[in-house]
C-alpha positions as CSV (number, residue, x, y, z in Angstrom):
1,M,0.1,10.3,-7.8
2,T,1.0,9.3,-4.6
3,E,-2.6,8.0,-4.0
4,E,-2.2,5.3,-6.6
5,F,0.3,3.0,-4.0
6,R,-0.6,0.6,-2.1
7,T,0.8,1.2,1.1
8,L,3.3,-1.4,2.6
9,G,4.0,-0.7,6.5
10,P,4.7,2.5,8.3
11,L,6.0,4.9,6.5
12,P,8.5,7.5,7.6
13,D,7.2,10.8,9.1
14,V,9.4,13.1,7.0
15,V,11.0,11.4,3.4
16,T,14.1,13.3,3.2
17,W,14.8,10.8,0.3
18,R,12.7,9.4,-2.9
19,G,13.1,6.2,-4.6
20,A,12.1,4.8,-7.5
21,S,11.8,1.1,-9.1
22,V,10.5,-1.3,-11.6
23,L,9.2,-4.6,-10.2
24,A,9.5,-6.4,-13.9
25,R,8.8,-10.1,-14.8
26,D,9.6,-12.5,-18.0
27,G,7.5,-14.7,-20.2
28,R,7.4,-17.6,-17.0
29,G,6.5,-14.8,-14.2
30,R,9.4,-14.3,-12.9
31,A,10.9,-11.2,-11.1
32,L,14.0,-9.6,-12.9
33,M,16.1,-8.3,-9.5
34,Q,19.3,-7.0,-9.1
35,L,22.5,-8.2,-7.5
36,R,23.4,-5.1,-5.3
37,D,26.7,-4.2,-5.7
38,G,28.8,-5.0,-2.4
39,F,30.8,-1.5,-2.0
40,A,30.5,-0.4,1.1
41,R,28.7,2.8,0.0
42,I,26.0,1.4,-1.6
43,A,22.3,1.2,-0.1
44,S,22.0,-3.3,0.8
45,P,24.7,-3.6,-0.4
46,G,24.9,-7.5,-2.0
47,K,21.7,-7.9,-1.5
48,W,19.1,-8.4,-4.4
49,G,16.1,-5.7,-4.8
50,F,14.5,-4.5,-8.0
51,F,16.0,-2.0,-10.3
52,G,15.8,1.8,-9.7
53,G,17.2,4.5,-7.7
54,A,16.8,8.4,-6.2
55,V,14.1,10.2,-7.8
56,E,16.3,13.8,-9.3
57,P,14.9,17.1,-8.3
58,G,12.1,18.3,-10.5
59,E,11.6,15.0,-11.5
60,T,7.9,12.4,-11.3
61,L,8.3,9.3,-9.5
62,E,7.3,7.8,-13.5
63,A,9.5,9.9,-14.8
64,A,12.4,8.7,-12.6
65,A,11.1,5.1,-12.3
66,R,11.5,4.8,-16.4
67,R,15.0,6.4,-16.3
68,E,16.8,4.2,-13.7
69,F,15.7,1.8,-15.0
70,S,16.2,2.6,-18.8
71,E,19.7,3.1,-17.4
72,E,20.6,0.3,-14.9
73,T,19.2,-2.7,-17.7
74,G,19.1,-0.7,-20.9
75,V,15.6,-1.1,-21.0
76,D,13.2,1.5,-22.6
77,I,9.7,1.5,-21.4
78,D,7.9,3.0,-23.0
79,G,3.6,5.3,-22.6
80,D,1.5,3.6,-20.5
81,A,3.2,0.4,-20.1
82,V,3.7,1.0,-16.2
83,R,1.4,1.4,-12.7
84,P,2.0,2.5,-9.5
85,H,2.1,-0.9,-7.0
86,V,3.2,-0.6,-3.6
87,R,5.2,2.6,-1.2
88,F,7.1,1.7,1.7
89,A,10.2,2.9,4.1
90,S,13.2,2.2,2.4
91,Q,15.2,0.3,4.8
92,A,18.4,1.1,4.3
93,L,18.2,4.9,4.4
94,S,16.0,6.9,7.1
95,G,13.7,9.0,5.6
96,G,14.1,7.4,2.4
97,L,10.3,6.5,0.7
98,V,10.1,3.4,-2.3
99,H,8.0,3.9,-5.1
100,V,7.4,0.5,-7.1
101,F,5.7,0.4,-10.3
102,V,5.1,-2.6,-12.3
103,L,5.9,-2.8,-15.6
104,E,2.9,-4.7,-17.4
105,R,4.7,-6.3,-20.9
106,R,6.9,-9.1,-19.9
107,L,10.2,-9.2,-20.5
108,E,13.0,-11.4,-22.6
109,P,15.9,-12.3,-20.7
110,A,18.4,-11.1,-23.8
111,E,16.7,-7.6,-23.6
112,V,18.4,-7.2,-20.1
113,R,21.8,-5.3,-20.5
114,L,23.2,-5.0,-16.7
115,N,25.0,-1.4,-17.2
116,E,24.5,-1.1,-13.0
117,G,25.3,-3.8,-10.1
118,A,26.5,-7.2,-9.3
119,G,24.2,-8.7,-11.9
120,F,20.9,-9.6,-12.2
121,A,18.5,-12.3,-12.7
122,F,14.8,-13.9,-13.2
123,L,14.0,-15.5,-10.0
124,T,11.7,-18.0,-9.2
125,R,9.0,-17.1,-6.1
126,A,11.1,-20.1,-4.3
127,Q,14.7,-18.1,-5.4
128,V,13.0,-14.9,-3.5
129,E,11.9,-17.2,-0.4
130,Q,15.5,-18.2,-0.4
131,F,18.1,-15.5,-1.8
132,D,19.2,-12.2,0.5
133,L,16.8,-9.7,-1.0
134,I,15.9,-6.6,0.9
135,E,13.0,-7.1,2.7
136,N,10.9,-4.9,1.7
137,F,11.0,-6.1,-2.2
138,R,10.8,-10.6,-0.7
139,R,7.5,-8.8,0.7
140,T,6.1,-6.8,-2.5
141,L,6.8,-10.2,-4.4
142,L,5.2,-13.1,-1.8
143,Q,1.5,-11.0,-1.8
144,L,1.7,-11.7,-6.0
145,D,-1.6,-13.5,-6.6
146,D,0.3,-15.1,-9.1
147,F,4.3,-15.3,-8.5
């Protein structure tokens, strides 16, 4: 499935960690973002990013994206509701490779229940340009034709 992902920037020579995230939007086109906890042990503490996390041994990228999104937001992703979008090197973890899936359906803000992180918000393009986002997540959003 990795060949279905568009590559954003140079990838690590050796991949030692894989992550899967979900780009979700609401009916107004705003992007769902997680404010990461400010703990030092957290990658990119205090920055905004997509909901997601580590791929567990034996788990597919898509299964990891679905699991992480459900665990962190309380929103279950059904059937073929996600598609591969981009992949890029982690800016926080050496050897890390992040895969981003797009959720095909639009969310209602009331559906989201924060189970991990310091907060969440549906951000506009102007907010994405101004807020302290993990840079590759910002680049992913700003390259969308309809954002």
